[in-house]
C-alpha positions in Angstrom: 183.5 91.5 250.7 184.7 91.4 247.1 186.2 94.4 245.3 188.5 97.0 246.7 188.2 99.4 243.8 187.2 103.0 244.6 184.1 103.9 242.7 181.1 106.3 242.8 177.5 105.2 242.6 175.5 107.6 240.5 171.7 107.2 241.0 170.2 109.1 238.1 167.3 108.3 235.7 168.0 111.0 233.1 170.5 109.7 230.5 171.6 113.2 229.6 172.5 114.0 233.2 174.3 110.6 233.5 176.4 111.5 230.4 177.0 115.0 231.6 178.2 113.8 235.0 180.5 111.2 233.4 181.9 113.8 231.0 182.4 116.3 233.9 184.3 113.7 235.9 186.5 112.8 232.9 187.1 116.5 232.1 188.3 117.0 235.7 190.6 114.0 235.5 188.9 112.0 238.3 189.8 108.4 237.6 187.1 106.8 239.8 184.9 104.3 238.1 181.2 105.3 238.1 178.5 102.7 238.5 175.1 104.0 237.4 171.6 102.9 238.5 168.5 104.4 237.0 165.8 104.2 239.7 165.4 104.1 243.4 164.6 100.4 243.7 167.7 99.6 241.6 169.8 101.7 244.0 168.5 99.8 247.0 169.0 96.4 245.3 172.6 97.5 244.3 173.5 98.7 247.8 171.5 96.3 250.1 170.9 93.3 247.9 173.2 90.4 247.0 172.6 90.4 243.3 175.3 90.5 240.7 177.0 93.8 239.9 176.2 95.4 243.3 178.1 95.6 246.5 178.3 91.9 246.9 180.6 91.9 243.8 182.2 95.4 244.0 182.3 96.4 247.6 180.8 99.6 248.8 181.1 102.8 246.8 183.3 105.7 248.1 180.5 108.2 247.4 176.8 108.1 246.3 175.5 110.9 244.0 171.7 110.8 244.4 169.0 112.4 242.4 165.7 113.0 244.2 163.2 112.7 241.3 163.5 109.0 240.6 161.1 106.3 239.4 159.9 103.5 241.7 161.5 105.0 244.9 162.4 108.7 245.1 165.7 109.8 246.3 164.5 110.6 249.8 163.3 107.0 250.2 166.6 105.7 249.0 168.5 108.0 251.4 166.3 106.9 254.3 167.0 103.2 253.6 170.7 103.7 253.0 171.2 105.7 256.3 169.1 103.2 258.3 171.4 100.2 257.4 174.6 99.8 259.5 176.5 98.6 256.5 175.8 101.7 254.4 175.1 104.5 256.8 178.6 105.9 256.7 178.8 106.1 252.9 178.8 109.8 252.0 175.6 110.7 250.1 175.5 113.9 248.0 172.1 114.8 246.7 172.7 116.1 243.2 169.4 117.3 241.9 167.6 120.1 240.0 165.2 120.7 242.9 165.5 124.0 244.7 162.6 123.3 247.0 163.4 124.2 250.6 161.4 121.2 251.8 163.6 118.9 249.6 166.8 120.4 251.1 165.5 120.2 254.7 164.2 116.6 254.3 167.5 115.5 252.6 169.6 116.7 255.5 167.1 115.4 258.1 167.4 111.9 256.4 171.2 112.1 256.6 172.5 113.6 253.4 176.1 114.8 253.7 175.6 117.5 251.1 172.9 119.0 248.8 174.0 120.3 245.4 171.7 121.8 242.9 172.6 120.8 239.3 173.6 123.8 237.3 171.9 124.1 233.9 175.0 125.5 232.2 177.6 122.9 231.1 180.6 124.9 232.3 179.0 125.6 235.7 178.2 121.9 236.0 181.8 120.9 235.2 183.0 123.3 237.9 180.5 121.9 240.5 181.6 118.4 239.7 185.3 119.4 240.0 184.6 121.0 243.4 182.7 117.9 244.6 185.4 115.6 243.4 188.2 117.5 245.1 186.3 117.6 248.4 184.7 114.2 248.5 187.4 112.2 246.7 190.6 113.9 247.7 190.1 115.9 250.9 187.4 114.1 252.8 188.4 111.0 254.8 186.0 108.2 254.4 185.4 105.2 256.7 185.3 102.9 253.6 
């Protein structure tokens, strides 16, 4: 497979949240490249398809940050598909969402999420959450990819 660069796949439809996430990673000095897809179907095509710009070109991401409230396919459907495929099931998936619904949390873990993080509203809190996620998932955690 092409590409051996470590990168993060951010599945997020809100441009403000995309920018905030990218700023938070830069502020915390995480050098990983971030690929962004804006809806659930685009995430599936990126991860499981053979089109340009996806895993066929880049290889698999080191981490997937997945919003739940997405157009076309919601985050739970994306998670279900990703964890059902042998090629992608070991990629760590962190649900990064504004939902506090207990049923969303339970369903996320039932479908194989590795972590569930609620997006803080405050910028400084968000930067701290991203820093903690980055330290754990990119520095401490050992991935099979």
